[in-house]
TORLUM-58631 format. One record per atom (N, C-alpha, C): residue in one letter; x, y, z; atom name; residue number from 0. Coordinates in steps of 0.001 Angstrom, whole numbers. Example, Ala and Ser with C-alpha at 12.3 -4.5 7.8 and 13.67 -1.06 7.14 Angstrom:
2
{r = a; px = 13190; py = -5690; pz = 7800; a = N; k = 0}
{r = a; px = 12300; py = -4500; pz = 7800; a = CA; k = 0}
{r = a; px = 13200; py = -3300; pz = 7800; a = C; k = 0}
{r = s; px = 12850; py = -2250; pz = 7080; a = N; k = 1}
{r = s; px = 13670; py = -1060; pz = 7140; a = CA; k = 1}
{r = s; px = 12900; py = 30; pz = 7870; a = C; k = 1}
END
This chain:
129
{r = m; px = 1386; py = 4956; pz = -46083; a = N; k = 0}
{r = m; px = 2699; py = 4724; pz = -46671; a = CA; k = 0}
{r = m; px = 2738; py = 3285; pz = -47169; a = C; k = 0}
{r = d; px = 3269; py = 3137; pz = -48352; a = N; k = 1}
{r = d; px = 3294; py = 1796; pz = -48931; a = CA; k = 1}
{r = d; px = 4340; py = 928; pz = -48222; a = C; k = 1}
{r = p; px = 4186; py = -381; pz = -48260; a = N; k = 2}
{r = p; px = 5103; py = -1281; pz = -47545; a = CA; k = 2}
{r = p; px = 6562; py = -1130; pz = -47958; a = C; k = 2}
{r = a; px = 6845; py = -811; pz = -49214; a = N; k = 3}
{r = a; px = 8237; py = -658; pz = -49655; a = CA; k = 3}
{r = a; px = 8886; py = 555; pz = -48996; a = C; k = 3}
{r = a; px = 8146; py = 1667; pz = -48909; a = N; k = 4}
{r = a; px = 8691; py = 2872; pz = -48266; a = CA; k = 4}
{r = a; px = 8891; py = 2628; pz = -46771; a = C; k = 4}
{r = r; px = 7936; py = 1945; pz = -46143; a = N; k = 5}
{r = r; px = 8069; py = 1625; pz = -44712; a = CA; k = 5}
{r = r; px = 9288; py = 749; pz = -44475; a = C; k = 5}
{r = a; px = 9501; py = -222; pz = -45338; a = N; k = 6}
{r = a; px = 10664; py = -1105; pz = -45209; a = CA; k = 6}
{r = a; px = 11957; py = -322; pz = -45378; a = C; k = 6}
{r = a; px = 11968; py = 683; pz = -46249; a = N; k = 7}
{r = a; px = 13171; py = 1507; pz = -46445; a = CA; k = 7}
{r = a; px = 13498; py = 2289; pz = -45181; a = C; k = 7}
{r = y; px = 12477; py = 2802; pz = -44485; a = N; k = 8}
{r = y; px = 12728; py = 3528; pz = -43239; a = CA; k = 8}
{r = y; px = 13278; py = 2591; pz = -42169; a = C; k = 8}
{r = i; px = 12662; py = 1440; pz = -42055; a = N; k = 9}
{r = i; px = 13107; py = 476; pz = -41048; a = CA; k = 9}
{r = i; px = 14528; py = 14; pz = -41365; a = C; k = 9}
{r = e; px = 14879; py = -45; pz = -42646; a = N; k = 10}
{r = e; px = 16215; py = -469; pz = -43067; a = CA; k = 10}
{r = e; px = 17299; py = 459; pz = -42513; a = C; k = 10}
{r = r; px = 16987; py = 1751; pz = -42338; a = N; k = 11}
{r = r; px = 17976; py = 2724; pz = -41869; a = CA; k = 11}
{r = r; px = 18285; py = 2598; pz = -40380; a = C; k = 11}
{r = m; px = 17429; py = 1940; pz = -39634; a = N; k = 12}
{r = m; px = 17648; py = 1795; pz = -38194; a = CA; k = 12}
{r = m; px = 18789; py = 825; pz = -37924; a = C; k = 12}
{r = n; px = 19398; py = 949; pz = -36737; a = N; k = 13}
{r = n; px = 20387; py = -67; pz = -36375; a = CA; k = 13}
{r = n; px = 19642; py = -1360; pz = -36059; a = C; k = 13}
{r = i; px = 20362; py = -2442; pz = -35986; a = N; k = 14}
{r = i; px = 19737; py = -3770; pz = -35879; a = CA; k = 14}
{r = i; px = 18895; py = -3910; pz = -34606; a = C; k = 14}
{r = g; px = 19364; py = -3360; pz = -33493; a = N; k = 15}
{r = g; px = 18608; py = -3473; pz = -32242; a = CA; k = 15}
{r = g; px = 17287; py = -2731; pz = -32302; a = C; k = 15}
{r = t; px = 17320; py = -1494; pz = -32802; a = N; k = 16}
{r = t; px = 16088; py = -713; pz = -32921; a = CA; k = 16}
{r = t; px = 15156; py = -1334; pz = -33948; a = C; k = 16}
{r = r; px = 15710; py = -1859; pz = -35009; a = N; k = 17}
{r = r; px = 14897; py = -2489; pz = -36043; a = CA; k = 17}
{r = r; px = 14148; py = -3692; pz = -35481; a = C; k = 17}
{r = l; px = 14849; py = -4569; pz = -34767; a = N; k = 18}
{r = l; px = 14193; py = -5741; pz = -34183; a = CA; k = 18}
{r = l; px = 13143; py = -5333; pz = -33155; a = C; k = 18}
{r = f; px = 13502; py = -4382; pz = -32291; a = N; k = 19}
{r = f; px = 12558; py = -3930; pz = -31275; a = CA; k = 19}
{r = f; px = 11303; py = -3355; pz = -31935; a = C; k = 19}
{r = t; px = 11486; py = -2573; pz = -33007; a = N; k = 20}
{r = t; px = 10352; py = -1966; pz = -33697; a = CA; k = 20}
{r = t; px = 9472; py = -3026; pz = -34353; a = C; k = 20}
{r = l; px = 10081; py = -3984; pz = -35013; a = N; k = 21}
{r = l; px = 9293; py = -5027; pz = -35681; a = CA; k = 21}
{r = l; px = 8537; py = -5905; pz = -34686; a = C; k = 21}
{r = l; px = 9156; py = -6208; pz = -33546; a = N; k = 22}
{r = l; px = 8526; py = -7093; pz = -32570; a = CA; k = 22}
{r = l; px = 7549; py = -6374; pz = -31645; a = C; k = 22}
{r = n; px = 7865; py = -5144; pz = -31251; a = N; k = 23}
{r = n; px = 7079; py = -4468; pz = -30209; a = CA; k = 23}
{r = n; px = 6376; py = -3199; pz = -30644; a = C; k = 23}
{r = g; px = 6722; py = -2656; pz = -31805; a = N; k = 24}
{r = g; px = 6209; py = -1343; pz = -32182; a = CA; k = 24}
{r = g; px = 4871; py = -1355; pz = -32871; a = C; k = 24}
{r = r; px = 4106; py = -332; pz = -32568; a = N; k = 25}
{r = r; px = 2832; py = -66; pz = -33249; a = CA; k = 25}
{r = r; px = 2966; py = 1320; pz = -33856; a = C; k = 25}
{r = r; px = 2816; py = 1396; pz = -35178; a = N; k = 26}
{r = r; px = 2974; py = 2672; pz = -35866; a = CA; k = 26}
{r = r; px = 1827; py = 3598; pz = -35486; a = C; k = 26}
{r = v; px = 2181; py = 4812; pz = -35041; a = N; k = 27}
{r = v; px = 1181; py = 5790; pz = -34622; a = CA; k = 27}
{r = v; px = 910; py = 6777; pz = -35742; a = C; k = 27}
{r = g; px = 1951; py = 7179; pz = -36470; a = N; k = 28}
{r = g; px = 1751; py = 8126; pz = -37561; a = CA; k = 28}
{r = g; px = 3059; py = 8624; pz = -38133; a = C; k = 28}
{r = t; px = 2937; py = 9556; pz = -39064; a = N; k = 29}
{r = t; px = 4100; py = 10173; pz = -39689; a = CA; k = 29}
{r = t; px = 3911; py = 11684; pz = -39698; a = C; k = 29}
{r = d; px = 5022; py = 12402; pz = -39852; a = N; k = 30}
{r = d; px = 4933; py = 13854; pz = -39977; a = CA; k = 30}
{r = d; px = 5198; py = 14265; pz = -41419; a = C; k = 30}
{r = a; px = 5191; py = 15548; pz = -41678; a = N; k = 31}
{r = a; px = 5374; py = 16057; pz = -43037; a = CA; k = 31}
{r = a; px = 6757; py = 15750; pz = -43593; a = C; k = 31}
{r = e; px = 7744; py = 15554; pz = -42732; a = N; k = 32}
{r = e; px = 9113; py = 15261; pz = -43167; a = CA; k = 32}
{r = e; px = 9306; py = 13782; pz = -43488; a = C; k = 32}
{r = g; px = 8346; py = 12934; pz = -43138; a = N; k = 33}
{r = g; px = 8454; py = 11507; pz = -43408; a = CA; k = 33}
{r = g; px = 8939; py = 10691; pz = -42224; a = C; k = 33}
{r = n; px = 9166; py = 11321; pz = -41064; a = N; k = 34}
{r = n; px = 9539; py = 10572; pz = -39862; a = CA; k = 34}
{r = n; px = 8355; py = 9719; pz = -39424; a = C; k = 34}
{r = i; px = 8634; py = 8514; pz = -38959; a = N; k = 35}
{r = i; px = 7578; py = 7600; pz = -38514; a = CA; k = 35}
{r = i; px = 7655; py = 7459; pz = -36995; a = C; k = 35}
{r = y; px = 6510; py = 7541; pz = -36336; a = N; k = 36}
{r = y; px = 6444; py = 7499; pz = -34870; a = CA; k = 36}
{r = y; px = 5802; py = 6190; pz = -34422; a = C; k = 36}
{r = y; px = 6396; py = 5591; pz = -33402; a = N; k = 37}
{r = y; px = 5959; py = 4295; pz = -32888; a = CA; k = 37}
{r = y; px = 5698; py = 4368; pz = -31393; a = C; k = 37}
{r = q; px = 4875; py = 3422; pz = -30950; a = N; k = 38}
{r = q; px = 4617; py = 3229; pz = -29528; a = CA; k = 38}
{r = q; px = 4579; py = 1730; pz = -29279; a = C; k = 38}
{r = e; px = 4946; py = 1317; pz = -28069; a = N; k = 39}
{r = e; px = 4903; py = -107; pz = -27722; a = CA; k = 39}
{r = e; px = 3474; py = -629; pz = -27816; a = C; k = 39}
{r = r; px = 3342; py = -1844; pz = -28302; a = N; k = 40}
{r = r; px = 2019; py = -2470; pz = -28409; a = CA; k = 40}
{r = r; px = 1472; py = -2844; pz = -27044; a = C; k = 40}
{r = r; px = 2336; py = -3408; pz = -26214; a = N; k = 41}
{r = r; px = 1902; py = -3909; pz = -24909; a = CA; k = 41}
{r = r; px = 2541; py = -3086; pz = -23790; a = C; k = 41}
{r = l; px = 1761; py = -2845; pz = -22758; a = N; k = 42}
{r = l; px = 2290; py = -2123; pz = -21597; a = CA; k = 42}
{r = l; px = 3150; py = -3055; pz = -20761; a = C; k = 42}
{r = r; px = 4127; py = -2481; pz = -20110; a = N; k = 43}
{r = r; px = 5044; py = -3243; pz = -19263; a = CA; k = 43}
{r = r; px = 4705; py = -2969; pz = -17801; a = C; k = 43}
{r = g; px = 4079; py = -3856; pz = -17124; a = N; k = 44}
{r = g; px = 3782; py = -3826; pz = -15700; a = CA; k = 44}
{r = g; px = 3763; py = -2471; pz = -15015; a = C; k = 44}
{r = g; px = 2761; py = -1676; pz = -15248; a = N; k = 45}
{r = g; px = 2599; py = -405; pz = -14561; a = CA; k = 45}
{r = g; px = 3413; py = 746; pz = -15148; a = C; k = 45}
{r = l; px = 4199; py = 495; pz = -16162; a = N; k = 46}
{r = l; px = 4988; py = 1555; pz = -16790; a = CA; k = 46}
{r = l; px = 4261; py = 2076; pz = -18019; a = C; k = 46}
{r = r; px = 4530; py = 3290; pz = -18376; a = N; k = 47}
{r = r; px = 3906; py = 3822; pz = -19588; a = CA; k = 47}
{r = r; px = 4616; py = 3273; pz = -20823; a = C; k = 47}
{r = a; px = 3895; py = 3231; pz = -21915; a = N; k = 48}
{r = a; px = 4418; py = 2659; pz = -23158; a = CA; k = 48}
{r = a; px = 5543; py = 3531; pz = -23713; a = C; k = 48}
{r = r; px = 6587; py = 2889; pz = -24178; a = N; k = 49}
{r = r; px = 7696; py = 3615; pz = -24803; a = CA; k = 49}
{r = r; px = 7244; py = 4205; pz = -26121; a = C; k = 49}
{r = r; px = 7818; py = 5364; pz = -26465; a = N; k = 50}
{r = r; px = 7535; py = 6013; pz = -27740; a = CA; k = 50}
{r = r; px = 8868; py = 6345; pz = -28401; a = C; k = 50}
{r = w; px = 8936; py = 6205; pz = -29731; a = N; k = 51}
{r = w; px = 10170; py = 6528; pz = -30426; a = CA; k = 51}
{r = w; px = 9871; py = 6930; pz = -31856; a = C; k = 51}
{r = v; px = 10902; py = 7433; pz = -32513; a = N; k = 52}
{r = v; px = 10774; py = 7925; pz = -33876; a = CA; k = 52}
{r = v; px = 11813; py = 7257; pz = -34766; a = C; k = 52}
{r = a; px = 11412; py = 6933; pz = -35983; a = N; k = 53}
{r = a; px = 12331; py = 6456; pz = -37025; a = CA; k = 53}
{r = a; px = 12488; py = 7626; pz = -37996; a = C; k = 53}
{r = y; px = 13656; py = 8238; pz = -38001; a = N; k = 54}
{r = y; px = 13887; py = 9431; pz = -38809; a = CA; k = 54}
{r = y; px = 13941; py = 9088; pz = -40292; a = C; k = 54}
{r = a; px = 13402; py = 9982; pz = -41115; a = N; k = 55}
{r = a; px = 13413; py = 9793; pz = -42555; a = CA; k = 55}
{r = a; px = 14809; py = 10035; pz = -43120; a = C; k = 55}
{r = g; px = 15578; py = 10870; pz = -42483; a = N; k = 56}
{r = g; px = 16941; py = 11166; pz = -42911; a = CA; k = 56}
{r = g; px = 17897; py = 10836; pz = -41783; a = C; k = 56}
{r = p; px = 18975; py = 11610; pz = -41679; a = N; k = 57}
{r = p; px = 19899; py = 11381; pz = -40567; a = CA; k = 57}
{r = p; px = 19198; py = 11642; pz = -39231; a = C; k = 57}
{r = p; px = 19561; py = 10896; pz = -38194; a = N; k = 58}
{r = p; px = 18906; py = 11116; pz = -36897; a = CA; k = 58}
{r = p; px = 19237; py = 12496; pz = -36345; a = C; k = 58}
{r = e; px = 18260; py = 13364; pz = -36349; a = N; k = 59}
{r = e; px = 18421; py = 14744; pz = -35886; a = CA; k = 59}
{r = e; px = 17202; py = 15084; pz = -35033; a = C; k = 59}
{r = a; px = 17396; py = 15134; pz = -33713; a = N; k = 60}
{r = a; px = 16276; py = 15343; pz = -32798; a = CA; k = 60}
{r = a; px = 15563; py = 16663; pz = -33044; a = C; k = 60}
{r = s; px = 16278; py = 17669; pz = -33514; a = N; k = 61}
{r = s; px = 15626; py = 18953; pz = -33753; a = CA; k = 61}
{r = s; px = 14713; py = 18913; pz = -34978; a = C; k = 61}
{r = a; px = 14713; py = 17816; pz = -35723; a = N; k = 62}
{r = a; px = 13844; py = 17680; pz = -36899; a = CA; k = 62}
{r = a; px = 12435; py = 17244; pz = -36522; a = C; k = 62}
{r = v; px = 12190; py = 16931; pz = -35263; a = N; k = 63}
{r = v; px = 10857; py = 16514; pz = -34821; a = CA; k = 63}
{r = v; px = 9995; py = 17766; pz = -34657; a = C; k = 63}
{r = p; px = 8864; py = 17857; pz = -35367; a = N; k = 64}
{r = p; px = 8013; py = 19041; pz = -35248; a = CA; k = 64}
{r = p; px = 7354; py = 19112; pz = -33868; a = C; k = 64}
{r = p; px = 6936; py = 20317; pz = -33458; a = N; k = 65}
{r = p; px = 6348; py = 20488; pz = -32113; a = CA; k = 65}
{r = p; px = 5163; py = 19577; pz = -31838; a = C; k = 65}
{r = e; px = 4360; py = 19313; pz = -32876; a = N; k = 66}
{r = e; px = 3178; py = 18471; pz = -32682; a = CA; k = 66}
{r = e; px = 3574; py = 17078; pz = -32189; a = C; k = 66}
{r = w; px = 4639; py = 16551; pz = -32759; a = N; k = 67}
{r = w; px = 5094; py = 15212; pz = -32384; a = CA; k = 67}
{r = w; px = 6005; py = 15257; pz = -31168; a = C; k = 67}
{r = h; px = 6710; py = 16340; pz = -30959; a = N; k = 68}
{r = h; px = 7572; py = 16463; pz = -29777; a = CA; k = 68}
{r = h; px = 6740; py = 16325; pz = -28508; a = C; k = 68}
{r = a; px = 5584; py = 16994; pz = -28493; a = N; k = 69}
{r = a; px = 4704; py = 16919; pz = -27321; a = CA; k = 69}
{r = a; px = 4268; py = 15474; pz = -27068; a = C; k = 69}
{r = w; px = 3957; py = 14744; pz = -28117; a = N; k = 70}
{r = w; px = 3538; py = 13357; pz = -27955; a = CA; k = 70}
{r = w; px = 4702; py = 12478; pz = -27503; a = C; k = 70}
{r = l; px = 5874; py = 12639; pz = -28113; a = N; k = 71}
{r = l; px = 7040; py = 11826; pz = -27739; a = CA; k = 71}
{r = l; px = 7409; py = 11973; pz = -26272; a = C; k = 71}
{r = h; px = 7199; py = 13170; pz = -25723; a = N; k = 72}
{r = h; px = 7586; py = 13450; pz = -24334; a = CA; k = 72}
{r = h; px = 6408; py = 13350; pz = -23370; a = C; k = 72}
{r = y; px = 5352; py = 12662; pz = -23788; a = N; k = 73}
{r = y; px = 4197; py = 12359; pz = -22938; a = CA; k = 73}
{r = y; px = 3475; py = 13606; pz = -22442; a = C; k = 73}
{r = t; px = 3590; py = 14714; pz = -23166; a = N; k = 74}
{r = t; px = 2843; py = 15914; pz = -22810; a = CA; k = 74}
{r = t; px = 1386; py = 15760; pz = -23218; a = C; k = 74}
{r = t; px = 1165; py = 15047; pz = -24321; a = N; k = 75}
{r = t; px = -192; py = 14764; pz = -24784; a = CA; k = 75}
{r = t; px = -342; py = 13258; pz = -24968; a = C; k = 75}
{r = d; px = -1581; py = 12783; pz = -24855; a = N; k = 76}
{r = d; px = -1845; py = 11359; pz = -25034; a = CA; k = 76}
{r = d; px = -1905; py = 10972; pz = -26505; a = C; k = 76}
{r = a; px = -2314; py = 11904; pz = -27348; a = N; k = 77}
{r = a; px = -2396; py = 11655; pz = -28789; a = CA; k = 77}
{r = a; px = -1623; py = 12759; pz = -29501; a = C; k = 77}
{r = p; px = -1077; py = 12468; pz = -30657; a = N; k = 78}
{r = p; px = -366; py = 13514; pz = -31392; a = CA; k = 78}
{r = p; px = -1302; py = 14667; pz = -31722; a = C; k = 78}
{r = l; px = -772; py = 15871; pz = -31671; a = N; k = 79}
{r = l; px = -1568; py = 17042; pz = -32027; a = CA; k = 79}
{r = l; px = -1771; py = 17052; pz = -33535; a = C; k = 79}
{r = t; px = -2818; py = 17703; pz = -33970; a = N; k = 80}
{r = t; px = -3076; py = 17761; pz = -35409; a = CA; k = 80}
{r = t; px = -2021; py = 18641; pz = -36072; a = C; k = 80}
{r = d; px = -1607; py = 18223; pz = -37258; a = N; k = 81}
{r = d; px = -642; py = 19028; pz = -38008; a = CA; k = 81}
{r = d; px = -1326; py = 20308; pz = -38468; a = C; k = 81}
{r = t; px = -718; py = 21419; pz = -38133; a = N; k = 82}
{r = t; px = -1263; py = 22704; pz = -38548; a = CA; k = 82}
{r = t; px = -423; py = 23227; pz = -39710; a = C; k = 82}
{r = p; px = -1046; py = 23928; pz = -40635; a = N; k = 83}
{r = p; px = -260; py = 24454; pz = -41757; a = CA; k = 83}
{r = p; px = 755; py = 25478; pz = -41262; a = C; k = 83}
{r = r; px = 1872; py = 25543; pz = -41948; a = N; k = 84}
{r = r; px = 2925; py = 26495; pz = -41597; a = CA; k = 84}
{r = r; px = 2447; py = 27917; pz = -41838; a = C; k = 84}
{r = r; px = 2828; py = 28797; pz = -40923; a = N; k = 85}
{r = r; px = 2533; py = 30217; pz = -41077; a = CA; k = 85}
{r = r; px = 3590; py = 30841; pz = -41987; a = C; k = 85}
{r = p; px = 3268; py = 31939; pz = -42653; a = N; k = 86}
{r = p; px = 4250; py = 32553; pz = -43558; a = CA; k = 86}
{r = p; px = 5535; py = 32995; pz = -42841; a = C; k = 86}
{r = w; px = 5435; py = 33315; pz = -41547; a = N; k = 87}
{r = w; px = 6604; py = 33800; pz = -40811; a = CA; k = 87}
{r = w; px = 7458; py = 32673; pz = -40246; a = C; k = 87}
{r = q; px = 6994; py = 31427; pz = -40329; a = N; k = 88}
{r = q; px = 7763; py = 30302; pz = -39811; a = CA; k = 88}
{r = q; px = 8828; py = 29880; pz = -40814; a = C; k = 88}
{r = k; px = 10038; py = 29697; pz = -40310; a = N; k = 89}
{r = k; px = 11150; py = 29298; pz = -41165; a = CA; k = 89}
{r = k; px = 11194; py = 27777; pz = -41278; a = C; k = 89}
{r = p; px = 11710; py = 27260; pz = -42390; a = N; k = 90}
{r = p; px = 11873; py = 25810; pz = -42500; a = CA; k = 90}
{r = p; px = 12966; py = 25317; pz = -41558; a = C; k = 90}
{r = h; px = 12929; py = 24048; pz = -41236; a = N; k = 91}
{r = h; px = 13892; py = 23471; pz = -40305; a = CA; k = 91}
{r = h; px = 15303; py = 23527; pz = -40869; a = C; k = 91}
{r = e; px = 16253; py = 23879; pz = -40009; a = N; k = 92}
{r = e; px = 17672; py = 23806; pz = -40350; a = CA; k = 92}
{r = e; px = 18338; py = 22954; pz = -39281; a = C; k = 92}
{r = p; px = 19135; py = 21970; pz = -39670; a = N; k = 93}
{r = p; px = 19765; py = 21116; pz = -38666; a = CA; k = 93}
{r = p; px = 20789; py = 21888; pz = -37834; a = C; k = 93}
{r = n; px = 21031; py = 21402; pz = -36630; a = N; k = 94}
{r = n; px = 22036; py = 21988; pz = -35754; a = CA; k = 94}
{r = n; px = 23416; py = 21554; pz = -36251; a = C; k = 94}
{r = l; px = 24234; py = 22498; pz = -36662; a = N; k = 95}
{r = l; px = 25539; py = 22195; pz = -37239; a = CA; k = 95}
{r = l; px = 26681; py = 22308; pz = -36234; a = C; k = 95}
{r = t; px = 26366; py = 22536; pz = -34970; a = N; k = 96}
{r = t; px = 27401; py = 22647; pz = -33958; a = CA; k = 96}
{r = t; px = 28258; py = 21384; pz = -33922; a = C; k = 96}
{r = g; px = 29565; py = 21562; pz = -33906; a = N; k = 97}
{r = g; px = 30472; py = 20430; pz = -33851; a = CA; k = 97}
{r = g; px = 30805; py = 19839; pz = -35203; a = C; k = 97}
{r = t; px = 30264; py = 20404; pz = -36259; a = N; k = 98}
{r = t; px = 30573; py = 19931; pz = -37607; a = CA; k = 98}
{r = t; px = 31426; py = 20979; pz = -38310; a = C; k = 98}
{r = p; px = 32068; py = 20633; pz = -39407; a = N; k = 99}
{r = p; px = 32857; py = 21636; pz = -40141; a = CA; k = 99}
{r = p; px = 32022; py = 22824; pz = -40628; a = C; k = 99}
{r = e; px = 30713; py = 22634; pz = -40788; a = N; k = 100}
{r = e; px = 29853; py = 23727; pz = -41247; a = CA; k = 100}
{r = e; px = 29370; py = 24620; pz = -40111; a = C; k = 100}
{r = g; px = 29684; py = 24284; pz = -38857; a = N; k = 101}
{r = g; px = 29245; py = 25065; pz = -37714; a = CA; k = 101}
{r = g; px = 29854; py = 26461; pz = -37699; a = C; k = 101}
{r = y; px = 29230; py = 27362; pz = -36945; a = N; k = 102}
{r = y; px = 29709; py = 28745; pz = -36867; a = CA; k = 102}
{r = y; px = 31050; py = 28805; pz = -36147; a = C; k = 102}
{r = r; px = 31953; py = 29559; pz = -36718; a = N; k = 103}
{r = r; px = 33244; py = 29837; pz = -36084; a = CA; k = 103}
{r = r; px = 33477; py = 31332; pz = -36179; a = C; k = 103}
{r = p; px = 33621; py = 32003; pz = -35061; a = N; k = 104}
{r = p; px = 33778; py = 33463; pz = -35100; a = CA; k = 104}
{r = p; px = 35130; py = 33867; pz = -35680; a = C; k = 104}
{r = p; px = 35250; py = 35116; pz = -36102; a = N; k = 105}
{r = p; px = 36549; py = 35589; pz = -36568; a = CA; k = 105}
{r = p; px = 37584; py = 35413; pz = -35459; a = C; k = 105}
{r = g; px = 38761; py = 34969; pz = -35803; a = N; k = 106}
{r = g; px = 39806; py = 34748; pz = -34819; a = CA; k = 106}
{r = g; px = 39878; py = 33322; pz = -34327; a = C; k = 106}
{r = h; px = 38921; py = 32487; pz = -34712; a = N; k = 107}
{r = h; px = 38951; py = 31080; pz = -34331; a = CA; k = 107}
{r = h; px = 40162; py = 30428; pz = -34987; a = C; k = 107}
{r = d; px = 40756; py = 29451; pz = -34320; a = N; k = 108}
{r = d; px = 41934; py = 28786; pz = -34861; a = CA; k = 108}
{r = d; px = 41692; py = 28218; pz = -36252; a = C; k = 108}
{r = y; px = 40499; py = 27693; pz = -36490; a = N; k = 109}
{r = y; px = 40198; py = 27129; pz = -37806; a = CA; k = 109}
{r = y; px = 39996; py = 28217; pz = -38867; a = C; k = 109}
{r = q; px = 39808; py = 29453; pz = -38424; a = N; k = 110}
{r = q; px = 39641; py = 30569; pz = -39352; a = CA; k = 110}
{r = q; px = 40944; py = 31348; pz = -39517; a = C; k = 110}
{r = g; px = 42049; py = 30774; pz = -39126; a = N; k = 111}
{r = g; px = 43340; py = 31431; pz = -39282; a = CA; k = 111}
{r = g; px = 43921; py = 31950; pz = -37974; a = C; k = 111}
{r = g; px = 43115; py = 32055; pz = -36936; a = N; k = 112}
{r = g; px = 43602; py = 32466; pz = -35631; a = CA; k = 112}
{r = g; px = 43910; py = 33949; pz = -35506; a = C; k = 112}
{r = v; px = 43556; py = 34744; pz = -36486; a = N; k = 113}
{r = v; px = 43830; py = 36175; pz = -36444; a = CA; k = 113}
{r = v; px = 42506; py = 36915; pz = -36437; a = C; k = 113}
{r = r; px = 42372; py = 37841; pz = -35505; a = N; k = 114}
{r = r; px = 41149; py = 38635; pz = -35486; a = CA; k = 114}
{r = r; px = 41514; py = 40110; pz = -35579; a = C; k = 114}
{r = a; px = 40543; py = 40906; pz = -35872; a = N; k = 115}
{r = a; px = 40769; py = 42342; pz = -36027; a = CA; k = 115}
{r = a; px = 41225; py = 42934; pz = -34690; a = C; k = 115}
{r = p; px = 42124; py = 43908; pz = -34721; a = N; k = 116}
{r = p; px = 42559; py = 44533; pz = -33466; a = CA; k = 116}
{r = p; px = 41402; py = 45264; pz = -32796; a = C; k = 116}
{r = a; px = 41532; py = 45486; pz = -31494; a = N; k = 117}
{r = a; px = 40503; py = 46197; pz = -30739; a = CA; k = 117}
{r = a; px = 40355; py = 47613; pz = -31301; a = C; k = 117}
{r = t; px = 39169; py = 48164; pz = -31154; a = N; k = 118}
{r = t; px = 38875; py = 49463; pz = -31759; a = CA; k = 118}
{r = t; px = 39396; py = 50632; pz = -30937; a = C; k = 118}
{r = g; px = 39856; py = 50425; pz = -29742; a = N; k = 119}
{r = g; px = 40364; py = 51513; pz = -28923; a = CA; k = 119}
{r = g; px = 39328; py = 52092; pz = -27984; a = C; k = 119}
{r = d; px = 38104; py = 51604; pz = -28027; a = N; k = 120}
{r = d; px = 37079; py = 52127; pz = -27132; a = CA; k = 120}
{r = d; px = 36985; py = 51336; pz = -25832; a = C; k = 120}
{r = y; px = 37913; py = 50440; pz = -25625; a = N; k = 121}
{r = y; px = 37913; py = 49610; pz = -24432; a = CA; k = 121}
{r = y; px = 38949; py = 50126; pz = -23454; a = C; k = 121}
{r = e; px = 38534; py = 50289; pz = -22210; a = N; k = 122}
{r = e; px = 39476; py = 50667; pz = -21150; a = CA; k = 122}
{r = e; px = 39497; py = 49537; pz = -20123; a = C; k = 122}
{r = a; px = 40667; py = 48989; pz = -19879; a = N; k = 123}
{r = a; px = 40782; py = 47912; pz = -18913; a = CA; k = 123}
{r = a; px = 40564; py = 48455; pz = -17513; a = C; k = 123}
{r = w; px = 39861; py = 47679; pz = -16704; a = N; k = 124}
{r = w; px = 39617; py = 48066; pz = -15318; a = CA; k = 124}
{r = w; px = 40779; py = 47569; pz = -14479; a = C; k = 124}
{r = t; px = 41211; py = 48391; pz = -13569; a = N; k = 125}
{r = t; px = 42235; py = 47981; pz = -12614; a = CA; k = 125}
{r = t; px = 41702; py = 48254; pz = -11223; a = C; k = 125}
{r = p; px = 41978; py = 47393; pz = -10267; a = N; k = 126}
{r = p; px = 41475; py = 47586; pz = -8916; a = CA; k = 126}
{r = p; px = 42000; py = 48884; pz = -8309; a = C; k = 126}
{r = g; px = 41144; py = 49543; pz = -7534; a = N; k = 127}
{r = g; px = 41539; py = 50732; pz = -6812; a = CA; k = 127}
{r = g; px = 41451; py = 52013; pz = -7636; a = C; k = 127}
{r = t; px = 40898; py = 51946; pz = -8815; a = N; k = 128}
{r = t; px = 40771; py = 53185; pz = -9581; a = CA; k = 128}
{r = t; px = 39327; py = 53569; pz = -9739; a = C; k = 128}
END
């Protein structure tokens, strides 16, 4: 990645993460989405090196591919090799829960608060019957 593109990614970080990355980070690699993965240069007294990601877009943890997820969570010592996508694998979709685009079932207050009446195949249970 050219220095201008790398600087653009670092620009998106908040000031604390940006300083920490510039002073302590060693770039390990990137994924197909353009996320950049870092690890601490120096070990801290018996502790394992911190690992983190600089997202190419909005910070969305579900955007980390499995190959890098395993490395970020110390499951593997080195990132797994990127494997080509299988035809049955779907592209990543962000988690929209809690946003206006999130799923709301029929009858939800934001959908008008009215749902279809029951179909009549339901019998309420009462104790002792």
